[in-house]
C-alpha positions as CSV (number, residue, x, y, z in Angstrom):
1,X,102.9,107.9,144.9
2,X,99.1,108.9,144.8
3,X,98.2,107.9,141.3
4,X,94.5,108.7,140.4
5,X,93.6,107.5,136.8
6,X,90.3,108.5,136.3
7,X,91.2,110.9,133.3
8,X,92.4,108.5,130.9
9,X,91.7,104.9,132.4
10,X,87.9,105.1,133.5
11,X,88.4,104.8,136.9
12,X,86.2,106.2,139.9
13,X,87.6,109.8,141.3
14,X,87.2,108.5,144.6
15,X,89.7,105.5,143.7
16,X,92.9,105.8,144.3
17,X,95.8,103.8,144.2
18,X,99.2,104.2,145.8
19,X,101.9,103.3,143.9
20,X,105.6,102.4,145.5
21,X,108.5,102.7,143.9
22,X,109.7,102.6,140.2
23,X,108.8,98.8,140.2
24,X,104.8,99.9,141.0
25,X,105.5,103.0,138.3
26,X,106.7,100.4,135.4
27,X,103.9,98.2,135.8
28,X,101.1,101.5,135.9
29,X,102.1,103.5,132.7
30,X,99.9,101.0,130.4
31,X,96.8,101.7,132.4
32,X,97.9,105.5,132.7
33,X,97.8,105.7,128.4
34,X,95.4,102.5,127.7
35,X,98.1,100.7,125.8
36,X,101.4,99.3,125.9
37,X,103.8,102.6,124.3
38,X,106.1,101.8,121.8
39,X,109.2,103.4,121.0
40,X,108.4,106.5,122.9
41,X,108.9,108.6,125.2
42,X,106.3,109.2,128.1
43,X,106.3,112.9,130.4
44,X,103.5,112.5,133.5
45,X,102.8,115.4,135.7
46,X,102.5,114.8,139.4
47,X,100.3,116.9,141.3
48,X,100.7,117.9,145.5
49,X,101.9,116.4,148.2
50,X,101.3,112.8,147.5
51,X,102.1,113.2,143.7
52,X,98.9,112.3,142.0
53,X,99.0,111.8,138.7
54,X,98.0,114.2,136.0
55,X,98.3,115.2,132.7
56,X,100.2,113.3,130.4
57,X,102.5,113.9,127.0
58,X,103.9,111.2,124.5
59,X,106.0,111.3,121.6
60,X,107.9,108.6,119.4
61,X,112.0,108.5,120.4
62,X,113.4,110.9,117.7
63,X,115.9,108.9,115.6
64,X,118.5,110.7,115.5
65,X,120.4,112.0,118.8
66,X,120.5,115.8,117.4
67,X,116.6,116.1,117.9
68,X,117.0,114.9,121.5
69,X,117.4,118.5,123.1
70,X,115.0,120.0,121.1
71,X,112.1,117.4,121.7
72,X,113.0,117.2,125.4
73,X,112.5,121.3,125.3
74,X,109.4,121.1,123.6
75,X,107.7,118.2,125.6
76,X,108.6,120.0,128.9
77,X,107.2,122.9,127.8
78,X,103.9,121.5,126.2
79,X,103.3,119.5,129.9
80,X,103.9,122.4,131.8
81,X,101.7,124.9,129.5
82,X,98.5,122.1,129.3
83,X,98.5,122.3,133.5
84,X,98.6,125.5,133.8
85,X,95.7,126.4,131.4
86,X,93.7,123.8,133.5
87,X,94.7,126.1,136.6
88,X,97.4,123.1,138.4
89,X,101.0,123.3,137.1
90,X,103.2,120.0,137.9
91,X,104.9,119.7,141.4
92,X,106.9,117.2,139.8
93,X,107.0,114.9,136.5
94,X,108.1,111.2,136.0
95,X,109.5,110.3,132.6
96,X,109.6,106.6,130.8
97,X,111.7,106.2,127.8
98,X,110.3,102.8,126.1
99,X,112.2,101.2,123.3
100,X,112.6,97.5,122.3
101,X,115.8,96.4,121.5
102,X,117.3,96.0,117.6
103,X,118.7,93.0,116.3
104,X,121.7,91.5,118.9
105,X,121.3,94.5,121.5
106,X,120.5,94.0,125.3
107,X,118.1,95.9,127.3
108,X,121.3,97.1,129.0
109,X,122.7,98.3,125.8
110,X,119.5,100.1,125.4
111,X,119.4,102.2,128.8
112,X,122.6,103.5,128.1
113,X,122.1,104.4,124.7
114,X,119.1,106.7,125.7
115,X,120.9,107.9,129.2
116,X,121.7,111.4,127.6
117,X,117.9,111.8,126.2
118,X,117.0,111.0,130.0
119,X,119.6,113.5,131.2
120,X,118.2,116.0,128.7
121,X,114.8,115.8,129.7
122,X,115.4,116.3,132.9
123,X,117.5,119.1,132.4
124,X,114.5,120.7,130.3
125,X,112.1,120.0,133.4
126,X,114.2,121.6,135.9
127,X,114.7,124.6,133.4
128,X,111.1,125.1,134.4
129,X,111.7,124.5,137.7
130,X,109.9,121.4,137.9
131,X,112.3,118.2,139.5
132,X,111.9,114.8,138.2
133,X,110.9,112.3,140.7
134,X,112.1,109.4,138.8
135,X,112.8,108.1,135.2
136,X,112.9,104.9,134.0
137,X,113.7,103.3,130.7
138,X,111.6,99.9,129.6
139,X,113.2,97.3,127.6
140,X,113.2,93.9,126.6
141,X,110.4,93.2,129.9
142,X,113.1,95.2,132.2
143,X,112.9,98.4,133.9
144,X,115.7,100.4,134.5
145,X,116.3,103.2,136.7
146,X,117.9,106.7,135.7
147,X,117.7,108.2,139.2
148,X,118.0,105.2,141.7
149,X,121.4,104.7,142.8
150,X,120.3,101.6,144.8
151,X,121.6,98.6,143.3
152,X,119.6,96.4,145.5
153,X,116.5,97.6,144.4
154,X,117.5,98.8,141.1
155,X,120.7,96.7,139.7
156,X,122.3,97.7,136.5
157,X,121.4,94.8,134.7
158,X,117.7,96.0,135.5
159,X,115.0,94.1,137.0
160,X,112.4,92.3,135.3
161,X,108.4,93.4,134.7
162,X,105.7,92.0,136.9
163,X,103.9,89.5,135.1
164,X,100.8,90.8,133.4
165,X,97.7,91.0,135.5
166,X,99.5,90.5,139.5
167,X,99.9,94.2,140.2
168,X,97.6,95.9,142.2
169,X,97.2,98.5,139.0
170,X,96.2,95.7,137.0
171,X,93.5,94.3,139.9
172,X,92.3,97.8,140.0
173,X,91.7,98.1,136.7
174,X,90.4,94.7,136.2
175,X,87.4,95.6,138.8
176,X,86.5,99.3,137.2
177,X,86.4,97.3,133.6
178,X,89.6,98.7,132.1
179,X,91.1,97.2,128.9
180,X,94.7,97.9,128.2
181,X,94.4,97.4,124.1
182,X,97.9,96.2,123.4
183,X,101.0,97.7,122.3
184,X,101.5,100.9,120.3
185,X,102.7,98.9,117.3
186,X,100.0,97.1,117.1
187,X,97.2,99.7,117.1
188,X,99.0,101.7,114.3
189,X,99.5,98.9,111.9
190,X,95.4,99.0,112.4
191,X,95.4,101.8,110.8
192,X,98.5,101.6,108.3
193,X,98.5,100.2,105.0
194,X,100.2,96.5,105.7
195,X,101.4,96.2,102.4
196,X,101.5,93.2,99.5
197,X,100.6,92.2,96.1
198,X,96.7,93.8,97.1
199,X,98.6,97.2,97.3
200,X,98.8,97.8,93.5
201,X,95.3,96.7,92.9
202,X,94.2,99.6,95.3
203,X,96.7,101.9,94.0
204,X,95.1,101.6,90.2
205,X,91.5,102.1,92.0
206,X,92.7,105.0,93.6
207,X,94.0,106.5,90.4
208,X,90.8,105.6,88.5
209,X,89.0,107.4,90.8
210,X,91.0,109.8,91.2
211,X,90.5,111.2,87.2
212,X,87.0,111.2,88.0
213,X,86.2,112.4,91.0
214,X,88.9,115.3,91.9
215,X,88.1,117.3,89.0
216,X,84.0,117.1,90.0
217,X,85.3,118.4,94.0
218,X,87.4,120.9,92.5
219,X,84.7,122.6,90.5
220,X,83.4,126.0,91.6
221,X,80.9,126.6,93.9
222,X,78.4,127.0,91.0
223,X,78.8,123.3,89.6
224,X,76.8,120.3,90.6
225,X,79.6,117.7,90.3
226,X,80.7,118.4,93.7
227,X,77.1,118.2,95.0
228,X,76.8,114.9,93.3
229,X,80.5,113.3,94.2
230,X,79.2,114.6,98.1
231,X,76.2,112.9,97.7
232,X,77.0,109.7,96.5
233,X,80.1,109.7,98.8
234,X,77.7,109.8,101.3
235,X,75.3,107.2,99.6
236,X,77.7,104.6,99.3
237,X,79.5,104.9,102.8
238,X,75.5,104.1,104.5
239,X,75.6,101.3,102.3
240,X,78.7,99.7,103.7
241,X,78.0,100.9,107.1
242,X,74.8,99.0,107.3
243,X,76.8,96.0,105.8
244,X,78.8,96.0,108.9
245,X,76.6,95.5,111.0
246,X,74.3,92.6,109.0
247,X,77.4,91.4,106.6
248,X,75.7,87.5,106.5
249,X,72.3,89.8,105.2
250,X,74.4,91.4,102.6
251,X,75.4,89.8,98.8
252,X,78.8,88.7,98.9
253,X,81.0,91.2,96.6
254,X,82.3,88.3,94.1
255,X,78.4,87.2,93.6
256,X,77.3,91.0,93.2
257,X,77.0,92.3,89.4
258,X,76.0,96.2,88.5
259,X,77.5,97.7,85.6
260,X,78.1,100.7,87.3
261,X,80.9,102.1,89.7
262,X,81.2,102.0,93.1
263,X,79.5,106.0,92.9
264,X,77.1,105.1,90.1
265,X,77.4,107.4,87.4
266,X,80.4,109.3,89.4
267,X,82.6,106.4,90.1
268,X,85.2,104.9,87.3
269,X,83.0,102.8,85.2
270,X,84.1,99.0,85.0
271,X,82.0,96.3,83.7
272,X,82.9,94.8,86.9
273,X,82.0,97.5,89.4
274,X,78.6,97.6,91.5
275,X,76.4,100.5,92.0
276,X,76.0,103.3,94.4
277,X,75.4,101.8,97.8
278,X,75.9,97.7,96.5
279,X,78.6,95.5,96.7
280,X,81.0,95.4,94.0
281,X,82.2,92.6,91.7
282,X,86.1,94.0,92.2
283,X,87.7,91.4,94.5
284,X,88.6,92.8,97.7
285,X,92.0,93.8,98.6
286,X,93.0,90.7,101.4
287,X,90.6,88.2,101.9
288,X,89.9,86.3,104.9
289,X,92.3,83.3,105.3
290,X,90.8,80.8,108.0
291,X,92.7,79.3,110.8
292,X,95.7,81.7,110.9
293,X,94.3,85.4,111.8
294,X,93.1,86.0,115.4
295,X,91.8,88.9,117.4
296,X,92.0,92.2,115.9
297,X,94.3,90.9,112.8
298,X,91.2,88.6,112.1
299,X,88.5,91.0,112.4
300,X,90.3,94.0,110.4
301,X,90.9,91.3,107.7
302,X,87.2,90.5,108.0
303,X,86.4,94.4,107.4
304,X,88.8,94.1,104.6
305,X,87.1,91.4,102.7
306,X,83.9,93.6,103.1
307,X,84.7,96.9,100.7
308,X,86.0,96.5,97.2
309,X,89.1,98.7,96.0
310,X,86.8,100.3,93.6
311,X,84.8,101.2,96.5
312,X,87.4,101.9,99.5
313,X,89.1,104.5,96.6
314,X,85.8,106.6,95.6
315,X,85.4,106.8,99.6
316,X,89.1,107.9,99.9
317,X,88.6,110.3,97.2
318,X,85.0,111.5,97.9
319,X,86.1,112.1,101.5
320,X,88.8,114.8,100.7
321,X,86.1,117.6,100.6
322,X,85.1,119.2,103.9
323,X,81.4,119.1,103.8
324,X,81.6,115.5,103.3
325,X,84.0,114.8,105.7
326,X,82.0,117.2,108.3
327,X,78.6,115.5,107.2
328,X,80.4,111.6,108.0
329,X,81.3,112.7,111.5
330,X,78.1,112.6,112.1
331,X,77.7,108.9,112.6
332,X,79.1,109.0,116.1
333,X,77.4,107.2,118.3
334,X,75.6,103.9,118.8
335,X,75.5,101.6,116.4
336,X,76.5,103.8,113.9
337,X,79.3,104.9,115.6
338,X,80.8,101.4,116.2
339,X,80.5,100.6,112.1
340,X,81.8,103.9,111.0
341,X,85.2,103.3,113.2
342,X,85.1,100.1,111.3
343,X,85.1,102.1,108.1
344,X,87.8,104.5,109.1
345,X,90.3,102.0,109.6
346,X,89.4,100.5,106.5
347,X,89.9,102.9,104.5
348,X,93.1,104.4,106.2
349,X,94.3,101.0,105.2
350,X,93.8,101.6,101.8
351,X,95.4,104.5,101.7
352,X,99.0,103.2,99.6
353,X,101.7,105.2,98.3
354,X,101.6,108.3,96.7
355,X,98.2,108.4,98.2
356,X,99.4,108.7,102.2
357,X,98.5,112.2,102.7
358,X,95.0,111.1,101.9
359,X,94.5,109.2,105.1
360,X,94.4,112.4,107.2
361,X,90.5,112.5,106.3
362,X,89.8,109.2,107.3
363,X,92.5,108.8,110.0
364,X,90.8,112.3,111.4
365,X,87.3,110.4,112.0
366,X,88.5,107.6,112.8
367,X,89.8,109.7,116.0
368,X,87.0,111.6,116.5
369,X,84.8,108.1,116.6
370,X,86.5,106.6,119.1
371,X,86.8,109.8,121.0
372,X,83.3,110.2,120.9
373,X,82.5,106.5,122.0
374,X,84.8,107.0,124.5
375,X,88.3,105.2,123.7
376,X,90.4,108.0,124.0
377,X,93.6,105.9,123.8
378,X,92.6,104.8,120.1
379,X,91.1,108.8,119.7
380,X,95.0,110.1,120.4
381,X,96.7,107.4,118.3
382,X,94.3,107.3,115.0
383,X,94.9,111.8,115.6
384,X,98.4,111.3,115.9
385,X,98.6,109.6,112.6
386,X,96.7,112.0,111.0
387,X,98.6,114.8,111.8
388,X,101.5,112.6,110.8
389,X,100.1,112.7,107.4
390,X,99.2,115.6,107.1
391,X,100.6,118.1,109.9
392,X,98.6,120.9,108.4
393,X,95.3,119.2,109.1
394,X,93.3,121.7,110.9
395,X,90.0,119.3,112.0
396,X,92.9,116.5,113.7
397,X,95.2,119.5,114.7
398,X,92.1,120.9,116.9
399,X,90.8,117.5,118.1
400,X,94.0,116.4,119.1
401,X,94.4,119.0,121.3
402,X,90.9,118.7,122.8
403,X,91.3,115.3,123.5
404,X,94.5,116.0,125.3
405,X,93.2,118.6,127.7
406,X,90.6,116.2,128.7
407,X,87.5,118.3,127.1
408,X,84.3,116.6,127.0
409,X,83.2,115.5,123.3
410,X,79.4,116.2,124.1
411,X,80.0,119.9,123.0
412,X,81.4,118.6,119.6
413,X,78.5,116.3,119.4
414,X,75.9,118.6,120.2
415,X,77.0,120.7,117.7
416,X,77.1,118.0,115.1
417,X,72.9,116.9,115.9
418,X,72.3,120.5,115.7
419,X,73.2,120.4,112.1
420,X,72.2,117.2,111.2
421,X,68.7,118.0,112.3
422,X,68.5,121.7,110.8
423,X,69.8,120.2,107.5
424,X,66.6,117.6,108.0
425,X,64.2,120.8,108.9
426,X,65.2,122.6,105.5
427,X,65.0,119.2,103.6
428,X,61.6,118.5,104.5
429,X,60.4,122.4,103.9
430,X,61.5,122.3,100.4
431,X,58.4,121.0,98.3
432,X,58.6,118.0,96.2
433,X,59.4,117.8,92.9
434,X,56.3,116.1,92.0
435,X,54.7,118.9,93.2
436,X,55.8,121.5,90.9
437,X,55.3,119.7,87.7
438,X,52.2,120.7,86.2
439,X,49.7,118.3,85.4
440,X,49.5,117.5,81.9
441,X,46.4,115.6,80.0
442,X,47.3,111.5,79.3
443,X,46.4,109.9,76.6
444,X,46.7,105.8,76.0
445,X,49.9,104.8,74.3
446,X,49.2,104.4,70.2
447,X,46.5,106.9,70.2
448,X,46.9,109.0,67.2
449,X,46.9,113.2,68.3
450,X,45.1,115.1,66.2
451,X,45.6,118.8,65.2
452,X,43.5,121.4,67.0
453,X,43.1,124.9,66.5
454,X,44.0,126.7,70.0
455,X,40.2,127.6,71.6
456,X,38.0,125.6,69.2
457,X,38.5,121.5,69.5
458,X,35.7,119.1,69.1
459,X,35.5,115.8,70.3
460,X,35.1,113.6,66.4
461,X,31.4,114.3,66.4
462,X,31.5,118.1,65.0
463,X,30.6,118.8,68.7
464,X,32.9,121.6,70.4
465,X,34.5,120.2,73.9
466,X,35.3,122.4,77.0
467,X,38.2,124.7,76.8
468,X,41.5,123.7,77.7
469,X,40.5,119.8,78.4
470,X,41.5,117.5,76.0
471,X,39.5,114.4,74.9
472,X,39.5,111.4,76.9
473,X,42.0,112.9,79.3
474,X,41.7,115.5,82.4
475,X,41.4,119.4,82.5
476,X,45.1,120.4,82.1
477,X,45.0,122.7,85.2
478,X,47.7,124.7,86.6
479,X,48.8,123.0,90.3
480,X,46.7,124.5,93.3
481,X,44.3,126.3,90.9
482,X,40.9,125.6,89.6
483,X,40.8,127.5,86.7
484,X,41.2,125.0,83.4
485,X,43.9,126.1,81.1
486,X,43.2,127.8,77.6
487,X,44.4,126.2,74.3
488,X,45.5,122.9,75.8
489,X,48.3,122.5,73.7
490,X,50.4,119.1,74.7
491,X,53.4,120.3,76.7
492,X,53.2,123.5,77.0
493,X,53.9,125.0,80.5
494,X,52.9,129.0,79.8
495,X,49.7,128.6,78.5
496,X,50.7,130.3,75.4
């Protein structure tokens, strides 16, 4: 089969790799998806006489066999409808079932247990007049074929997978700069709460923040509370983005002291909480343990250490406002996009029980930012988890559909840039408050103010002073007017 992987892996449109047999198909799957699928069913469309790879769909394997029939029908319909919308109906389908053995279970036992599901998938595709060219079960470092009857190439006890980096597909991917981001389980773990003693502290912070922030978000359109929460949330998030870019130049949370909460006057007040945009004295949930963490785990622990429980709670609750979330989505490019993706991951990990549904906002932002930065596998995983947290979250549903259909994120980026530029232009047109304040006469502190009759003021020697001019101070005039105010009464704005 001729696999052209430019759609998901980043290989060029002219670079083609020919896959021969089940072994190379099994080895190619991580490069097609961008990660090693775990506990997943994957359907890949084939096009043309040479079987060019096209669209693909992935879903977790249902735990109950009663759901296998409906799941098979749904997956087959999604793959075919997606290809039909793009104008290329699949000519064939390859099925992959990936699942690790349970304790005490062998790879062959997994293959036999999933055989009815594989057969149901083949039947569902056949009902749509599309043949299944191959169906593989990948488990325990082995692959099994449900279609090949030749035991010489597909023995009943399975065939070991090729060593990492030794196949033609691996060489082509390395040449193109394509990376496989580990397993699906590892990618999801970076976006889920990890459990532990820190969860109780985070839960308490979320409870406190919810009592203070949610009533303000739910205020009517005329209320100022929602706008105040919005600005405080974005101000705090911007400060943390800069903290991610230069953590060494930012004061450590344990050394920062401030009398206010993480969102200033809006956040939960505590004698150990920091001001808006600054670090708080509240301890991070999971401090770094040197020498015990490597790779992504160590990176995530370092990010967790830069955000306190109070700050995370304030951001999670503040992002439940749609306008706040949409403005945060503007951090999608360059250093802002990279730092924002790290921030959204941290916030998703802080959505502990019973705040799992609140993770839909940071997970959707993580998916959008990853997609905008060109990381489609991470985007699909994050958006899938967002829909798990809240299946009716519209922003996640739209992004997930657009990402799966291979649309270009530049159209949404252009829209967000236009909104940001329009908002900046409107803010510049509004005159600053200092220009709207009327000019007032000044006097030295401690100088007693004598009572004068309006319109007849003297300088203390009996001589009459100019109307509207206080002794020892400038004329109190209207802004932009050369006419002095009459009467000269202190604090008067109307001149009466």
